OpenMM code with the backbone's topology and positions (N, CA, C; nanometers):
from openmm import Vec3, app, unit

residues = "MET ILE GLY ALA GLY HIS VAL GLY CYS GLU THR CYS PHE PHE LEU ALA GLU LYS GLY VAL ASP VAL THR LEU THR PHE PRO GLU PRO ALA LEU ASP ILE LYS TYR TRP MET PHE LYS LYS TYR PHE GLN ASP LYS LEU ALA LYS ASP ASN VAL LYS ILE TYR PRO ARG TYR SER THR GLY LYS SER LEU GLN LYS GLY".split()
positions = [
    Vec3(0.6508, -0.3712, -0.0539),
    Vec3(0.4993, -0.3492, 0.1321),
    Vec3(0.4555, -0.4363, 0.0179),
    Vec3(0.4454, -0.5844, 0.0507),
    Vec3(0.2965, -0.6804, 0.0156),
    Vec3(0.1585, -0.6455, 0.0723),
    Vec3(0.0696, -0.6071, 0.0055),
    Vec3(-0.0932, -0.5494, 0.0325),
    Vec3(-0.0966, -0.4240, 0.0438),
    Vec3(-0.2430, -0.3930, 0.1004),
    Vec3(-0.2763, -0.1963, 0.0199),
    Vec3(-0.3823, -0.2007, 0.1508),
    Vec3(-0.4368, -0.2420, 0.2433),
    Vec3(-0.5244, -0.2724, 0.3626),
    Vec3(-0.4141, -0.1283, 0.4533),
    Vec3(-0.5057, -0.1209, 0.5419),
    Vec3(-0.4637, -0.0229, 0.6472),
    Vec3(-0.3613, -0.0521, 0.7023),
    Vec3(-0.2676, -0.1711, 0.7104),
    Vec3(-0.1807, -0.1944, 0.8296),
    Vec3(-0.0564, -0.2105, 0.6979),
    Vec3(-0.0753, -0.2312, 0.5775),
    Vec3(0.0559, -0.2673, 0.4901),
    Vec3(0.0538, -0.0904, 0.4444),
    Vec3(-0.0507, 0.0366, 0.4463),
    Vec3(-0.0335, 0.1508, 0.4237),
    Vec3(0.0382, 0.2183, 0.5262),
    Vec3(0.0340, 0.2522, 0.6760),
    Vec3(0.0628, 0.2864, 0.7520),
    Vec3(0.2082, 0.2045, 0.8130),
    Vec3(0.2290, 0.1051, 0.7345),
    Vec3(0.3733, 0.1159, 0.7079),
    Vec3(0.4363, 0.1096, 0.5830),
    Vec3(0.4442, 0.1576, 0.4971),
    Vec3(0.4733, 0.2204, 0.4155),
    Vec3(0.4985, 0.3316, 0.4805),
    Vec3(0.4101, 0.4056, 0.5081),
    Vec3(0.4443, 0.6021, 0.6005),
    Vec3(0.5426, 0.5790, 0.7246),
    Vec3(0.5617, 0.4646, 0.8366),
    Vec3(0.6650, 0.4728, 0.8910),
    Vec3(0.7866, 0.4607, 0.8086),
    Vec3(0.8032, 0.3632, 0.7224),
    Vec3(0.9497, 0.3524, 0.6390),
    Vec3(0.9816, 0.4682, 0.5734),
    Vec3(0.8687, 0.5148, 0.4444),
    Vec3(0.8978, 0.6353, 0.3962),
    Vec3(0.9827, 0.7576, 0.5396),
    Vec3(0.8467, 0.7479, 0.6086),
    Vec3(0.9654, 0.8397, 0.7368),
    Vec3(1.0835, 0.8985, 0.7551),
    Vec3(1.1201, 0.7240, 0.7865),
    Vec3(1.2457, 0.6930, 0.8049),
    Vec3(1.3217, 0.6839, 0.7564),
    Vec3(1.3487, 0.7411, 0.5546),
    Vec3(1.4071, 0.7721, 0.4759),
    Vec3(1.4212, 0.6526, 0.4546),
    Vec3(1.2975, 0.5206, 0.4274),
    Vec3(1.3457, 0.3938, 0.3444),
    Vec3(1.3360, 0.3955, 0.1770),
    Vec3(1.3297, 0.4265, 0.0545),
    Vec3(1.2411, 0.4170, 0.0094),
    Vec3(1.1793, 0.2609, -0.0670),
    Vec3(1.0488, 0.3112, -0.0771),
    Vec3(0.9271, 0.2330, -0.0461),
    Vec3(0.8584, 0.2092, -0.1954),
    Vec3(0.8054, 0.0216, -0.1922),
    Vec3(0.6665, 0.0327, -0.2793),
    Vec3(0.6272, -0.0535, -0.2221),
    Vec3(0.4679, -0.0156, -0.2803),
    Vec3(0.3838, -0.0455, -0.2330),
    Vec3(0.3215, -0.0898, -0.3774),
    Vec3(0.3334, -0.2829, -0.3524),
    Vec3(0.2701, -0.3548, -0.4259),
    Vec3(0.2119, -0.4326, -0.3364),
    Vec3(0.0020, -0.4186, -0.4591),
    Vec3(-0.0969, -0.5423, -0.4191),
    Vec3(-0.1668, -0.6104, -0.5212),
    Vec3(-0.2502, -0.6506, -0.5525),
    Vec3(-0.3627, -0.7995, -0.6445),
    Vec3(-0.4525, -0.7276, -0.7048),
    Vec3(-0.5124, -0.6110, -0.6054),
    Vec3(-0.6214, -0.5812, -0.6068),
    Vec3(-0.6755, -0.4102, -0.7281),
    Vec3(-0.7625, -0.4085, -0.7656),
    Vec3(-0.6985, -0.3126, -0.8724),
    Vec3(-0.6474, -0.1472, -0.7749),
    Vec3(-0.6979, -0.1103, -0.6512),
    Vec3(-0.6925, -0.0180, -0.6211),
    Vec3(-0.6790, -0.0231, -0.4261),
    Vec3(-0.6060, 0.0131, -0.3197),
    Vec3(-0.6116, 0.0074, -0.2513),
    Vec3(-0.6852, -0.0296, -0.1302),
    Vec3(-0.6807, -0.1016, -0.0837),
    Vec3(-0.8405, -0.1938, 0.0128),
    Vec3(-0.8437, -0.1465, 0.0974),
    Vec3(-0.8653, 0.0216, 0.1043),
    Vec3(-0.9444, 0.0783, 0.2394),
    Vec3(-1.0790, 0.1079, 0.2093),
    Vec3(-1.1611, 0.0826, 0.3331),
    Vec3(-1.3221, 0.1308, 0.3955),
    Vec3(-1.3818, 0.1816, 0.3352),
    Vec3(-1.3701, 0.3237, 0.3438),
    Vec3(-1.4203, 0.4605, 0.3661),
    Vec3(-1.3512, 0.5074, 0.3157),
    Vec3(-1.3759, 0.5606, 0.2268),
    Vec3(-1.4120, 0.6775, 0.1329),
    Vec3(-1.2316, 0.8147, 0.1243),
    Vec3(-1.2935, 0.8007, 0.3102),
    Vec3(-1.2170, 0.9912, 0.3184),
    Vec3(-1.0671, 0.9520, 0.3631),
    Vec3(-1.0861, 0.7978, 0.4615),
    Vec3(-0.9215, 0.7192, 0.4648),
    Vec3(-0.8665, 0.7047, 0.3416),
    Vec3(-0.9464, 0.6122, 0.2249),
    Vec3(-0.8698, 0.6098, 0.1313),
    Vec3(-0.8460, 0.6943, 0.0428),
    Vec3(-0.8678, 0.8612, 0.0583),
    Vec3(-0.8498, 0.9632, 0.0272),
    Vec3(-0.6815, 1.0556, 0.1029),
    Vec3(-0.6849, 1.0569, 0.2199),
    Vec3(-0.6371, 1.0549, 0.2995),
    Vec3(-0.4230, 0.9530, 0.2176),
    Vec3(-0.5477, 0.8503, 0.2417),
    Vec3(-0.3363, 0.7049, 0.2384),
    Vec3(-0.3294, 0.7495, 0.1045),
    Vec3(-0.4083, 0.7499, 0.0114),
    Vec3(-0.3801, 0.7980, -0.1848),
    Vec3(-0.2249, 0.8781, -0.1366),
    Vec3(-0.2826, 1.0054, -0.1206),
    Vec3(-0.2037, 1.1697, -0.0856),
    Vec3(-0.1019, 1.1315, 0.0213),
    Vec3(-0.1443, 1.1351, 0.0961),
    Vec3(-0.0178, 1.1013, 0.2083),
    Vec3(0.1588, 0.9480, 0.1973),
    Vec3(0.0883, 0.8682, 0.0270),
    Vec3(0.1327, 0.8085, -0.0041),
    Vec3(0.2721, 0.8421, -0.0959),
    Vec3(0.1361, 0.8912, -0.1633),
    Vec3(0.1326, 1.0052, -0.3020),
    Vec3(0.3161, 1.0859, -0.2237),
    Vec3(0.2672, 1.2428, -0.1478),
    Vec3(0.3411, 1.3009, -0.0910),
    Vec3(0.4672, 1.2817, -0.0274),
    Vec3(0.4695, 1.1429, 0.0466),
    Vec3(0.6256, 1.0092, 0.1022),
    Vec3(0.7276, 0.9786, 0.0809),
    Vec3(0.6312, 1.0046, -0.1134),
    Vec3(0.6964, 0.9115, -0.3103),
    Vec3(0.6651, 0.7845, -0.2249),
    Vec3(0.5780, 0.7056, -0.2840),
    Vec3(0.6055, 0.5646, -0.1904),
    Vec3(0.5098, 0.5186, -0.3763),
    Vec3(0.6260, 0.4321, -0.4192),
    Vec3(0.5785, 0.4329, -0.6058),
    Vec3(0.4960, 0.2845, -0.5613),
    Vec3(0.4427, 0.3479, -0.6818),
    Vec3(0.2713, 0.2277, -0.5783),
    Vec3(0.1906, 0.1294, -0.7208),
    Vec3(0.2596, -0.0255, -0.6983),
    Vec3(0.2131, -0.0821, -0.8622),
    Vec3(0.1203, -0.1467, -0.8045),
    Vec3(-0.0583, -0.1208, -0.8495),
    Vec3(-0.1407, -0.2380, -0.8445),
    Vec3(-0.1880, -0.3315, -0.8843),
    Vec3(-0.2727, -0.4133, -0.8593),
    Vec3(-0.2576, -0.4880, -0.9767),
    Vec3(-0.1090, -0.5546, -1.0442),
    Vec3(-0.0986, -0.6381, -0.8848),
    Vec3(0.0240, -0.6857, -0.9183),
    Vec3(0.0812, -0.7853, -0.8281),
    Vec3(0.1052, -0.9126, -0.9251),
    Vec3(0.1182, -1.0281, -0.8238),
    Vec3(0.2759, -1.1803, -0.8840),
    Vec3(0.2739, -1.1568, -0.7734),
    Vec3(0.3973, -1.2049, -0.7491),
    Vec3(0.3707, -1.4044, -0.7928),
    Vec3(0.3014, -1.4244, -0.7863),
    Vec3(0.3624, -1.5238, -0.8654),
    Vec3(0.3073, -1.6246, -0.8349),
    Vec3(0.3452, -1.6243, -0.6899),
    Vec3(0.3197, -1.7588, -0.5843),
    Vec3(0.2117, -1.6834, -0.4985),
    Vec3(0.0808, -1.8690, -0.4833),
    Vec3(-0.0304, -1.8317, -0.4675),
    Vec3(-0.0034, -1.8625, -0.3436),
    Vec3(-0.0636, -1.7799, -0.2039),
    Vec3(-0.0702, -1.7810, -0.0397),
    Vec3(-0.2336, -1.8182, -0.0267),
    Vec3(-0.1945, -1.9717, 0.1014),
    Vec3(-0.3275, -2.0615, 0.1338),
    Vec3(-0.3717, -1.9416, 0.2118),
    Vec3(-0.5334, -1.9317, 0.2874),
    Vec3(-0.5537, -1.8230, 0.3643),
    Vec3(-0.5829, -1.9758, 0.5146),
    Vec3(-0.5788, -1.9976, 0.6195),
    Vec3(-0.5806, -2.0579, 0.7220),
    Vec3(-0.5165, -2.0810, 0.8550),
] * unit.nanometer
topology = app.Topology()
chain = topology.addChain("A")
for resn in residues:
    res = topology.addResidue(resn, chain)
    for name in ("N", "CA", "C"):
        topology.addAtom(name, app.Element.getBySymbol(name[0]), res)
């Protein structure tokens, strides 16, 4: 999964609960969750679900917004 906002994290939770081996990557230094209470919950749940996390990871490709 690329992207560590709410949607990316929730997708990781869903897949992990289905038994999928999930890896989360994102270019930012930390999860992109705005509120600290949600960030802590997401970090704990990702760890509990054994999701591998790779912050500051870039695919080497640039995506244009638009």
